[in-house]
N, C-alpha and C positions, 0 to 999 in steps of 0.2 A: 720218256720223260716221266719223272715221278713227282711227288709232292714237294720235295726240296727244290727241284728245278722250277716248279711253278711258284714257289715262295720267293726264290731269287728273282724271277722275272717280275713278279708283282712289286718287289722292293725297288728294282731298277726302274720300273715304269714310274714309280712314285718319286724317285730321286736318282737320276742317272749319274750323279756326281758323288754318290756315297762311296766312301773308301771301302776297300775289300775287307778291312778289319771290322768296320761297322756293319757291313753287309753280312759277314759271317756271324756276327753276334746276333743280328736281327733274325736270321734263319736257323740259328742253333747249330752252326758248324764251326770248326776251327778255320783259320784263314787259308791254309794250303788247299784243302779239299774244296773250299768255296771257290777259290780262284780257278781251280781245275774245271769245276762245273761251269763257271762263267765262260771260260775259254772254249769249252766244248760246245756250249750253246751258241757262241759266236761262230765257231768253225762250222757247225751244223746248219747255220743260217737261221736259227730260231731268233737270235738277237741280230738284227741286220745293221744296227748302228745306234748312235746316241745323238740327241738333238737338244736344243734349248727351247723352252717355252717362252714366247715373247709377248709383250704387251703391244698389240696392234695399234691401239690408240696412240701410244707413245711413239710409234714408228710413223704415224701419219696415215695409217691404213685402217681407219675406224669403221669403214662400211664393208660388211660381208653380204654378198648376194649369192643365192643359190639359183642357178640357171638350168632349166630343163631344155634340152635341145633335141629336136627330131630331124632326121636327115631325109632328103628327097629320095635318095637311093641307098640300098644297103650292100652294093657290090664291094668287093674287097678293096679295090683301088680307091673308091670314094671314102670308105671307112678309114683306111690307112692314112690317106692324105689329110683328112679332117683331124684325126687324132694327132698327127705330127704337128700340124699348124697350131692347134689349140694348146697342146702340151708345152709348146715353146713360148707361149705368151707369159710375160712376167706377172700379170695380174691374176693368172689362173693358179690357184694353190692346190686344187684337187680336180681330177678329171676321172670320171667313172663311166665305163660302158655298162649299160643296164640291160637286164632281160626285160622284154616288153617295152612299153612306152613310159616315159620318154626314152629315147635311144641313149642319151647322155645326161649325166648330172655333172654340172660344172660349178665349182665353188670359187668365187672371185673375191679378192680383197683389193679395195681401192680407197682413196682418200674420202670421197664424198659422192653424192648422186650425180654431180656434173661430170666427174671423172668417169663414173660408170656409164653415163650416157655416151660420152666420147668413145669409150672402149667398145660398147655394143655397136655404135654406129660405124666406127672405123674398122673394127676387127671382126665382127660377127655378121652384121646385116648384109654385107656384100659377099659373104661366102656362098657360092653357088650350091654347096652341099646341104645347106640348112633349109628345111621346109618350115620349121616353126620354132620360136623361142618363147619361153615363159619364165619370168623372173620373180623371185621371192626375196625381199630384203629381210635380213635377220634383225629382229628387234633386240634379242638378248640371248647369248649362248648360256644355257643352263648346265650343260654337261657336254664335254667334247674335248678334242685335242686342239692344239694350236691352230 
């Protein structure tokens, strides 16, 4: 990967719907070699896909909560089952297994605090794998992805 590949990636991260013609112009290439580079980056798995940045408030999902979760046990079966359950939950938009504590960082998007309370009570508190939960409600996202 060279400086042109990095420039292409930066431009596509800024605007994934940019035309190849415009992308080529922005990075200083002609369209054909620019398209070849984009296709190679896609084939190599550097570019894994394209997505839309949405307004969560407009979708009725204005509350973001970061949940730290610690497990009772760290055996593979417990970990695998917990990850499968949590990853399948619609309200969970990000799930990270961490080094050290907490064991997991879970980013949740819901309508409001009442919906969050229902989600925690119904979906997490009864999970026998969980030893401890700690929630942090986002005040304002200053930099980040959707």
